[in-house]
N, C-alpha and C positions, 0 to 999 in steps of 0.2 A: 074900907070895902073897897073892892076893885068894881071898877064901872064895867068891864068887859064881860059880856055875858058867858056863862059856864057852858052852855049849849047852843049851838046855832040854830037860827029860825029854821022851821020844817020847811023842806023844800028847797033849801040852799046848800050848797057845798061849802065846805070849810076854808076860808081863806088861808094860804099859805103864810108859814110864819118864815120872815126873813133871816137868814144867817147872822150869827153877831159878828160883827166889824172886828177883824184882828188889828191888833194893836201894832205900831211901827218896830216895835223892838222884837218881837216874836217872828215877823217876817225876815229880817236880817239874821236871826241865827238859825232859821231853815236852811236857808241858801248856803249859809258857810259851812253846815254839817254836810250838806248834799256835794259841795265843792271838795271837802275834804274827804268825803267817802271815795267819790271819783277819782281824786289824786292818788289814794291809796290803792284801789284797785289797779289803776295803770302802772303803778310800780310794781306791783306783784305780778302783773302779766309781763312786764317788761323783763322780770327776773326770770320767770318761768320761761320766757322765749329764750334768752340768754342761755340759761341751762340746757334747753332743749339744743340749742345750737352747738353748745360745747358738746353734749352727749352724742349729737350726730357727727360732729367732726371726729371726734375721739372713736365712734364706732367703725370708722375706717381703719384703725391700726390694727395690724396682724403681725404673728410671729411665724417665720417659717423654721421647722425644726432642723436639725443638724442632717437627719437622713430623708429630706426630702428638698424639692424645688416647688416655686410657685408661678403661676403665670398669671397677670393681671388682664382681664377682658373689660374693655369700655364699651358698651351695647354691644357685646357678642364679639368683638373683634381684640385681638392680641394687642396690648398696649406696649410700645417699645420704650426703653429708658437708656439713654447712650449707646443705642444700636442693639440693645440685647433683650430679648423677650422674657427670661428667665430672672427671677428673683432669687438671690442665693439666701442660706440661713440668716437669721437675724431679724430684727424690727425692721417693718415697712408700713407705709401708710398708702390707701387709696379712698377713692370717694367711695360712700357706702351704697349698698345696693339700691336701687336698679341700675345707678349709674356705672359703678363698676362692680367686677364679680371677680373673686379670686378662686383659682383651681389649684389645688395643692397635689403635687404628681411625687410619690414615693420613689425616689431614684436611687436611694442609697441602701435600702432593703431590699432582700431577695423575697420575690413573690413568687407563687405557687399556681399553676393551672393543671387542673386533672381532667383526663377523658376519659369518660366511661362508656363510651358508644359501643366498645365492646364487651363489656362485662356483664355478669350476670346480676340480676334484681337483688339489691341487700338494701339494708338501712344502717345509720350511724350506730344505733345500740347493737345489731350484729356484728359490725365490723368492731365494736369495741371489746365485744365478748369472745370475739374470733370465730363466730358461727357461720355456717353456710346454709343456703336454703337446701330443703330435703329434696331428694330426688322423687321427680314426679312422673318420669317416664316419658315424657315429652318434651320437646323444646317449645318455649313459649316466647315467639318473637315478640309479642306485643310488650314483654316485660324483660326478657333476657336479652343483652346485645352480644354479639358473636362476630368473629370474622372467618373468612375462608382462608385454607392453608393453598398452598402450591400444589399439594396432591388432593385436593379437593375435601378435606377434612375440615370439621368446626372446632374453633377454640375461642377461649375468652383470653381477652387483653386488656390491660389498664397501663396507661401512662400516667405519671405526676410530672410535669416539669417544671423546674425551678428556673427564674429567669429575672433578670436586673433590667431596669429600662436606662437604656443610653441616649436616646434621643427623644426626650419628653415631648418636644414640639410635635413631632411627627407621628409618635404613638397615640398623643392626645387627641390631635385636630386633624392627622391625617386619616382617619377612619372613624366609622360612627361609633365603633366600640372595640378598641385595641384587644382588650382581653376574649372577647368572643370569636376574633379573628385569629387569635392565637390557638384557642381551643379547636377551632375548626381545622387549622393546620396541623395540629398532634391527630385528631380523628383521622385525617388523610393519611398521616405517616402510618398510623397502625394498620390501618386497611392495606395500604401500600406493602408495607414490610411484611405483612403476614401472606399476601400472594406471592414473595418473593422466597420463601422457605417451606419446607415440608413439616408437618405439625408434629411428627416426632423430632424432627431437629429445633424447633421453636421453643418445645415444651420441656425437652430434657437433654438433648445432647448438646446444643449450643445457644443457652438463653443468652450470653453476652453477645454472642454475634447478632442475635436478634434485637437487644436492645442498641447495640451500636447502631444498626440499619435506621432504626426509628430515629436516633437522634440525629443521624445523619441527613436523613430526610427533612426533618424538622428545621435543622440549620439551613437546608438547601432554600426551603419555603421563605424562611425569613429573609434570607439575601435577596431572593427575588421580589418580595413585597415590600422591603424595605421597613420593616416594621418599627425598628428602632429599639430592639432590646437584643439582650445577650444571654444566651444559654448557661446555666450552671449545671452541675452533676446531677442527673435526673435519675429516675427508677422507672423500669417497664417490667410489668408482671406479665405472666403466661400462665394458663390454667386451661386443663382439659374440661369438656361438659361433666357435671356431677354425674350425670346419668351412666356414662362411660368411662369414668375415673378409672375404675377398677380394672378394665381391660386394658387401659393405657399403662397403668401402673405395673399390671403382670408382663406386657409384652418387654416395659422398659426393664423389669426385673430380668427376666430371661435374657435379654440383649446385654445386661450387665455380665449376668453369668457367662454369657457365651465371650463376652470381650476377655473375661477374666481368665478362663480355661485358654482362649488362643493366646493372651500374654503370657501365661504359664508356659504353654508349649512353645510358643516363641523363645521364652527364657530358657527352657530346657535345650533346644535346639540350637541356640547361640553357645550356650555351655558346652553342650557335646562337641559342636563344630570348632570352637576355640580350643577345648583340650584335644581333639584330634589334630587341630592345626598344629598345637604345640607338640604334640608327639610326633607329627611329620617333621617338624622342623629340628627336633633332637635326634630323629633318625638320620634326616641329611646330614645333619652336623656331624654326627659320628662317622658316617659313611664317608663324608668329605675328609674327616679327620685320619681316618683309616687309610683311605686311597692315598691322601699326601704321604703319610708314614710308609705305607708300602712303597711307593714311588721313590721315597727318598732312599728306603732302603735298598731297594732294587739298583737304584743308581749309586749307592755307595760301594755295593757289591762289584757292579758293572767298573768303576772305578779301581776298585781293589785289584780285580782281575786284569785290566788293564797295565796297573800297576806293577804286578807281576809278570806280566808277558816277556820282559827281558829275561829274568831269571829261566823261565819254563824254555826258553829259546836255547839258553847256555848249556841246561842239564837236565832234560825232561825227565830221566829216571830219579834222579835226587827230588825233583820238584813232586813226581807222583809219589815217593815214598815219604816225603814230609807230610803233604795232603792226607795219605792214608793214615799215618801215625796220629796226625790231628783229629781225623773221624774216628779212629779207633779209641782214641782218648775220650772222645766225648761219649761213643757207644757204650764203653766199658766203664763208666764212671759210676753207675747203680749196681753194676753185676757183683753178687755176693762172692762167688768163685771164679778164678781166671785161670786158664792153662796156657802155657806156651810154648809151642814146637818149634823148635829150631829147625832148619832144614838140613838134611845130611849132606854130609861134603860130597857123597858120591852122586846126590841130586836124585837119588830114588825116594819115593813117598814114604812116609812112615804109617805103621798100624797104629790105628788109634782105639784104646779100648776104655770105655766109660763104664763104673759101676753104677748103673742107675737106682738099685736099691739101697743104698745107703743112706743113713740119716743126714738131713742138711744141716749143714754148721750154724749154730744158734748164735747170734749175734746179741751181745748185751748193749743196752742203752748207756750213752755216757752218763756217769753221775752228774747231778746239777747240783749246784751251791748255791 
């Protein structure tokens, strides 16, 4: 039997039971297990830290593509390597953010900036379908953009400028936003060029001239601001307001008909003048030829008369008779009948009687073989 009472006496708290006394072998095993646990944890932590350091350092590796260049910023300032701030295409390394920051600049590819400050309200879906807003009868300045022409008319203009970055450092760090500055330059060029031309010229007669004027203005502003970009072939559109487009087109159609008629009339005029000038030249040529021939013939006859003067001086009567015979021979060549009356020896005139009522002599044509 156990001598201890099963229940404590009334009015007295129970006495605490002392813990069992551990053995010497159990204490050594617990300490050894705890030491091994701490050692394993430290090794895992070291491995994790080493992996994190490697990952942190490898995260600084970056690739610059062939159509771009990069600038490394260290606490916001460009970092130079061998006196150059730009990183060429290829593999590079920099301290990860926030120590270093890599700014990529697309210098090889052509970029685009579009100015719609003078264009009517539209959406990408309407542009894709080729649709235009409906005519409302009024101009909506809060939604539609426009410019004023030199003759005080309203027209819509839009420019799509293509450019390449030639000075990345200047374009990226010389301005708060280079693309916005370039957009403002294009807006200024559209308004300025519109004020230099009449609406009819910019919309119909000389669209190419208006485009060249806009591009010239943009290039001038780029040089003055030193933006660090170069323009590529760009596109400029002009369009009359939708509410008055029919009137513009009617006027332009009539102008084209007028120009066609004027061109046709000028062509007819040139043809008639050319023909008249040709005929005049032909008449003058024939006249000059006839004149030359006549002068030559007269000169030849004068020479012949001068050559015959000595013969005439020697025997004038013989000379007259010879000339008379020659002339009579030519005169009577085509005469059908010839009558020759010799002079009478006594010198008296002869009485000539002609039978006018007789039948003329018929001549037969010679036979042809």
